Phi, psi and omega in degrees: 000136180286145179290154179288119185295144180297321180298327178290318178297316180294321180295321176297318179294317180294322178301313180296316183290318179296319177299317179294318179297315181296319184288317189250337185254332182277108187258060178248114183293342180281348183293124181283177179286120181221160179230133174276112187265337180184167178221130172253124180255148170284155181301332180273003176062025181267340185221142180227129173261115182261118181266128179236146176247127183249129187295308184261129182297324183291343180264358186300309183298314180296319180296318178294324176299315180295315180296317180292326177289337183263006182305314183293322177296315181296318179296320178296317178295324176296320182296332178281335183266329185257142177262074180234150179292316179238133174267128185292153171289140184253136175229125181270136178228151178277131177265114183260008184295326180292316177298319179298320178297318177297321180296314179297317179298318178297316179296319178295321178294321178296319179295318180298315179295323180295318179292321180290328179286338182281000000 
């Protein structure tokens, strides 16, 4: 069995910590309902792509503006929580996998209804 890569362990830890920071430390009332779904780290642990899923489509732009404006605060809070030599640069990305899953589910239901109607 291959060993668990350090970048994967760090990305899991960063996902948990960033979600906690956004939920409890980021005090912006305009921030919409979001979920931190994953983090991709570079092998050298210098950069992290944080994937977020935002519930309401109309709040996406504002939520991303708030998250991008809060990058330095989130990175600073991470540095206090993690015992790492370098805290990675954070880049927020939209996770569309949930929407894609809903789309596939809708298509499958339409096919099922079509078959039952025949």
